[in-house]
C-alpha positions in Angstrom: 65.1 45.0 118.2 66.0 47.4 120.9 67.8 50.7 120.3 70.5 49.7 122.7 71.3 46.6 120.7 71.3 48.3 117.4 72.8 51.7 118.4 74.7 50.9 121.6 78.3 50.5 122.3 77.9 47.4 124.6 78.6 44.0 123.1 75.6 41.7 123.3 76.0 38.9 120.7 73.1 36.4 120.3 75.0 33.2 120.8 71.7 31.3 120.9 70.6 32.4 117.3 71.4 29.1 115.7 69.8 27.1 118.6 66.6 29.2 118.2 66.5 28.5 114.4 67.2 24.8 115.0 64.5 24.4 117.7 62.0 26.2 115.3 62.8 23.4 112.8 63.4 26.0 110.1 64.8 24.5 106.9 67.3 27.3 106.1 70.8 27.9 105.2 72.8 31.1 105.8 72.9 33.7 103.0 75.5 36.4 102.7 74.7 39.6 100.8 77.8 41.1 99.3 78.2 44.3 97.4 79.2 43.1 93.9 81.5 46.1 93.3 83.3 46.7 96.5 83.2 43.1 98.0 81.8 44.5 101.3 79.6 42.2 103.3 76.3 43.9 103.7 74.3 41.5 105.9 73.8 37.9 106.6 70.3 36.3 106.6 68.9 32.9 105.9 67.1 31.4 102.9 64.8 28.4 102.5 63.8 26.9 99.2 61.0 29.3 98.6 63.1 32.4 99.3 65.9 31.2 97.0 63.5 30.3 94.2 61.8 33.7 94.6 65.1 35.5 94.6 66.3 33.8 91.4 62.9 34.5 89.6 62.6 38.2 90.8 66.3 39.1 90.6 66.3 40.5 94.1 68.0 39.4 97.4 65.2 37.7 99.3 65.5 35.9 102.6 63.5 33.9 105.0 62.8 35.8 108.2 63.5 33.2 111.0 61.8 35.5 113.6 58.7 36.3 111.6 58.6 32.9 109.7 57.9 34.6 106.4 59.5 35.8 103.3 61.7 38.8 103.8 61.9 40.8 100.6 64.8 43.1 101.4 63.8 46.7 100.5 60.0 46.1 100.5 59.4 48.5 103.5 62.5 50.7 103.2 62.8 51.0 99.4 66.5 49.8 99.7 66.2 46.7 97.5 69.2 44.6 96.7 69.4 43.7 93.0 70.8 40.2 92.5 73.8 40.3 90.2 74.9 36.6 90.9 74.1 33.8 93.3 76.9 31.5 94.4 76.9 28.3 96.6 79.7 27.0 98.7 81.4 23.6 98.3 79.3 21.8 100.9 76.1 23.4 99.6 75.1 24.6 103.1 75.2 28.4 102.4 74.8 30.8 99.6 76.3 34.1 98.5 74.2 36.8 97.0 76.3 39.3 95.0 74.2 42.4 94.9 73.8 45.9 93.7 72.2 48.5 96.0 69.0 50.0 94.6 68.6 52.6 97.4 70.8 54.3 100.0 71.9 51.3 101.9 71.1 47.7 102.9 70.8 48.0 106.8 67.3 48.6 108.3 69.0 51.0 110.8 69.8 54.6 110.1 72.8 56.7 110.7 72.9 60.0 112.8 71.6 61.9 109.8 68.7 59.4 109.3 70.1 57.8 106.2 70.1 54.1 105.6 73.5 52.5 106.4 75.4 51.0 103.5 75.7 47.7 105.4 74.9 46.1 108.7 78.5 45.9 109.9 78.9 49.6 111.0 80.5 48.9 114.4 83.8 47.3 115.3 84.7 45.4 118.5 87.5 47.0 120.4 90.0 45.0 122.4 88.2 45.9 125.7 84.9 44.3 124.2 83.1 47.7 123.6 81.8 48.7 120.3 82.8 51.6 118.2 81.0 53.2 115.2 83.0 53.1 112.0 
């Protein structure tokens, strides 16, 4: 990821993300990680059958990296693990919700101005003029 994409104030949404996943024939569903105490959405990833089974067995939020085509154990490199409190499924069984407890400083792989892990990945808001503002 580029610094401008992750730290910039210019809107650059990846509207092709789902097409890329579909063309790679990845058998995944969206997975939302939500802080079990505050209800704040921390991040959205994808899970396949292996990621979900591993998450349920290990008690951690585990995803499938669609860009690297491998298990993504959230926190393995940063130390910011997400303990699985509860796993829910939606009515159509095409997405899951991981309700989690942070076991580190945050859940985002990016850092704030002081070098700390951000609590969640939704740290900017879109302004009416289309620019981004840090929260």
